[in-house]
C-alpha positions as CSV (number, residue, x, y, z in Angstrom):
1,M,-9.0,-4.4,6.2
2,S,-6.2,-5.8,8.1
3,Y,-3.2,-4.5,9.9
4,V,-0.7,-2.6,7.8
5,N,2.7,-1.6,8.2
6,R,3.1,2.1,8.8
7,L,5.7,4.9,9.1
8,P,6.0,7.0,12.3
9,T,4.7,10.2,10.3
10,E,1.8,9.8,8.1
11,I,-0.4,12.5,6.4
12,F,-3.6,11.2,4.7
13,K,-4.9,13.3,1.6
14,C,-7.2,12.9,-1.1
15,V,-5.6,14.4,-4.4
16,I,-9.2,14.8,-5.9
17,C,-10.7,16.8,-3.2
18,T,-7.7,18.2,-1.8
19,K,-8.7,17.4,1.7
20,E,-6.4,16.0,4.5
21,F,-8.0,13.3,6.7
22,T,-7.1,11.5,10.0
23,Y,-6.2,8.1,10.3
24,D,-9.3,6.8,11.7
25,E,-11.4,8.4,9.0
26,V,-9.4,6.3,6.2
27,K,-8.0,3.2,7.8
28,D,-10.9,0.8,7.1
29,T,-11.0,1.5,3.2
30,W,-7.9,3.7,2.5
31,K,-10.3,5.7,0.1
32,C,-11.6,9.2,0.5
33,P,-14.7,9.5,2.6
34,E,-16.2,12.1,0.3
35,C,-15.4,10.9,-3.4
36,G,-14.1,7.4,-3.0
37,D,-10.7,7.8,-4.4
38,P,-7.8,6.3,-2.9
39,I,-6.1,8.3,-0.1
40,Y,-2.4,9.5,-0.8
41,I,-0.2,9.0,2.1
42,Y,2.6,11.0,2.6
43,A,4.9,8.8,4.9
44,E,8.1,9.9,6.7
45,D,10.5,8.3,8.8
46,L,13.1,10.7,10.3
47,E,15.6,8.0,11.3
48,T,16.2,6.8,8.0
49,A,15.3,10.1,6.1
50,T,12.7,8.2,4.1
51,R,9.9,10.4,2.6
52,I,7.5,8.3,0.4
53,V,4.1,8.7,-1.0
54,L,1.7,5.5,-0.7
55,I,-1.5,4.5,-1.7
56,R,-2.7,1.4,0.4
57,K,-5.0,-1.3,-1.4
58,N,-6.1,-4.9,-0.8
59,A,-4.0,-7.5,-2.0
60,D,-6.9,-8.5,-4.6
61,E,-6.8,-5.0,-6.2
62,L,-3.0,-5.5,-7.1
63,V,-2.3,-5.3,-10.7
64,K,1.0,-5.5,-12.8
65,G,3.3,-2.8,-12.5
66,D,2.4,-1.9,-8.7
67,L,5.4,-1.2,-6.7
68,V,4.9,-3.1,-3.2
69,H,6.6,-2.8,0.0
70,L,6.6,-6.1,1.9
71,S,5.8,-5.8,5.8
72,G,8.5,-4.3,7.7
73,R,10.4,-2.8,4.8
74,L,8.8,0.5,4.0
75,T,12.5,2.1,4.4
76,E,13.6,-0.1,1.7
77,S,12.9,-0.1,-2.1
78,P,9.7,-1.7,-3.2
79,Y,9.1,-4.7,-5.6
80,S,7.5,-4.3,-8.9
81,V,4.6,-6.8,-9.3
82,I,5.4,-8.9,-12.4
83,G,2.3,-11.4,-12.1
84,I,-0.4,-12.5,-9.8
85,N,-2.0,-16.0,-9.2
86,S,-5.2,-16.0,-7.6
87,N,-6.1,-19.8,-7.9
88,S,-5.2,-20.4,-4.3
89,P,-8.0,-22.4,-2.2
90,E,-7.0,-20.7,1.0
91,K,-8.0,-16.9,-0.1
92,K,-4.5,-16.4,-0.7
93,L,-2.7,-14.7,-3.8
94,S,0.6,-15.6,-5.0
95,V,2.4,-12.4,-6.4
96,G,5.4,-12.5,-8.5
97,L,7.8,-9.6,-7.4
98,K,10.7,-8.6,-9.7
99,G,14.0,-9.4,-7.7
100,Y,11.9,-11.0,-4.9
101,G,10.3,-14.0,-6.2
102,S,6.8,-15.3,-5.2
103,Y,5.1,-13.8,-2.1
104,N,1.7,-15.0,-1.0
105,F,-0.8,-12.3,0.4
106,S,-4.5,-13.0,1.6
107,K,-6.8,-11.4,-0.6
108,E,-8.2,-9.1,2.3
109,E,-4.6,-7.9,3.3
110,S,-3.7,-4.1,3.1
111,I,-0.8,-3.7,1.0
112,N,1.4,-0.4,0.7
113,C,2.1,0.3,-3.1
114,R,4.6,3.3,-3.5
115,V,3.6,6.0,-6.2
116,G,6.3,8.5,-5.4
117,K,8.4,10.5,-3.1
118,W,8.4,13.9,-1.4
């Protein structure tokens, strides 16, 4: 997986195994090394008092309804995926984001998807 935007404090947990992992243990797949389920990331930015829960996935795993944070905007509101066009010859996805418009991701790009707050 490619570079991904992060917040200063991140805790990586599997909600199935109830285990905590290090960044190095999950950074290549963002999946639990033991059961394969997505890792939940409890991310915090003290400067902005932002406390969010994320999962990270490849852009080609996005589905309608995912709440996506664009790079550099983890402390802002996410955008809802309303459509995905994967017909690009450059291995790009054109993703329709409600309130933003179209945004292009490479298919292997790691995407921050908000699943909650804490």
